[in-house]
N, C-alpha and C positions, 0 to 999 in steps of 0.2 A: 504494500500500500504506500502511496506517496506520502512524504512527510517533510515538514519545514525543519531544516537543520539550524538556520540562523536568520536573524532579522536585524538589520541596521537602519537607523533613521538617516536619510540623505537630505531631507529638506523639511523645515517646519515653519508654518505660519500660524496665525491666530486661530483658524478654524480647520485646518487640515495639515497633514504631513505626508511625506512620501517615504516609503520604506523599501529597501531592497531585500528580497527574500532569497536565501539559498535553499534550494529544494532538491530532494532526492526522489526521483520518480523511477521506481523499479531498478535502482542501481545506477541510473543516469543522473548526473548533476546538471542543474540549470539554475538560472536566476530569473526572478520576476521583480519588476518594480510595481508597487501598489500604492494607490492613494488611500489614505486612512482618514475618513471623515467622522465627525461626531454625528449623533442622531439628529434627524430633521423631522419636522412635522408639516402637514398640510391639512387644510380644512375645507370640507364641503359644507357650506352654510346655506340653508333654504329658509325663505320666509313662508308665511301661511298660504301664499298664492303660488307656491312652487317656483319662485324665482331663485336663482342661485346667485350669491354674492361673489363676484370675481373682482380681481384687481388688474388694472392696466399699469404695468410697471416697466421702467427702463432696465434692460439687462445688458451688462457689459459683454457677456458671452456672444451676443448677436449684434451688439451696438445698435439696439433698436428697442422699441416698446413691444411687449407681448401681453396678452391677456391670459391670466392663470388663476387658479384658486389661491387664496392666501396661504402663506406658510412661512416657516423660518427655522432657525437653528435651535435645537433642544440641548445638545451636548451629551446627555446621558440617556441610557436605555431604561432607567428606572421608571415604572409606570406613573408614579406621582409626578416626577419631573417632566415627563412627556405631556401629561394632562395639563400641568401648569403652563408649559410652553404653548400648548394649544390655546389656552385661555388668554395668555399674554398676546399672542399674535392676533386673536380675534379682537382684543381690545385695541391694540396699536393700529393694525391695518384697516379694520372695519369700524372701530369705535363701539364694538359690542361689549356692553358691561354686564348685562344680566343674561346668564347662560343657564337655562333650565335643563337642557339635555346635552350631554357631551358623550358621544359614543365612539370608541375606537373601532374602525372598520377593518384595517389591514395594515400589516407591516411588510415591507419588501425591500430587496436590494435594488437600487436604481440601476446599477451596472454590475455584472458578474465579477469583474476584476477590481472592485472597489469595496473597501470595508466601510460599514456604516449603513444603517437602514433609514428608510423613510416611513413614517407612521401617519396614516390618514385617519383623521377624525371627522365626525359628522355632527352637525348641530342643525336642528330643524325647528319650525314654528317660531321663527324670529319675528317679533312684532314690536320694534322700538326704533326710535330715531338714532341714527349713527353719527358719531363724531370721532374722527380719527385722532390718534395720538402717535404720530410718526416720529421716527428718529430723524435728526436733522439732515441726514444724507439720503433719505428715501423720497422718491418721487412717485407716489402711488395714487391712482384714481380708482374709486370704488364704482363698479358697474353692477346693475341688477339685470340678469338675463334669464328669460324663461328656461327652465331646466331642459325641456325638449330642444330648444334652439341651441343651447350650449352643447348638448350632446351631439347634435347634428354638425355644429361647427368644429368642435374640438376632438371628438371621438371618431366620428364618421368622415368628417371633412379634412381638409389639408391645411387649416390655419395653424401656424406654428404656436405651440404651447409647451408646457412641461409634461414629463411622464406622470407626475403626481396628478395633474389635472385630468389627463386621459383616464388613468386608473380610478381616481376618485369619482369622476362623473359616471363612468361605466358601472362602478359598484353601486352608487346610489340609484341609478336608473334600474339596474337589475333588482335591487332590493325592493324598490317601490313597485316594480312590476310583479314581483313574487308575492308581495303583501296585498295586492288587489284582488 
């Protein structure tokens, strides 16, 4: 069975690091570089009319604005830390202060060769005015899009978004379809 013989950190920043792994695969030695991220969260938030709250945010990775579900950095995989990070992002990006239901839907690896998971949470029946509490470096606009339209645009369509958005919307649509 393959096993990791050694791991060395080759780069470190505030939110991620790169490690070089020395691996033995059935007697053959090789090296892999791997990005190690902390845990992240993303939120699918619906109001009572089944509109999904999404954010239009500038992303340096594409040097453009994209529409996505809100999310952020959690750091730790502890369930309480993840839930608190979800509440924090709901408050900061959407201005959501009263959360009556917070349900964790799924945890997944965004990329097979990267450590760190993304955890998708679900909040429904939102019925309150929203007032963002953004960090000074964030440029985020809140959008309310009917769930069916968001599903068509981002899951079935070719509009650029994040993997968390695609997975989160698909899960909520499947869950709501199952429950009808």
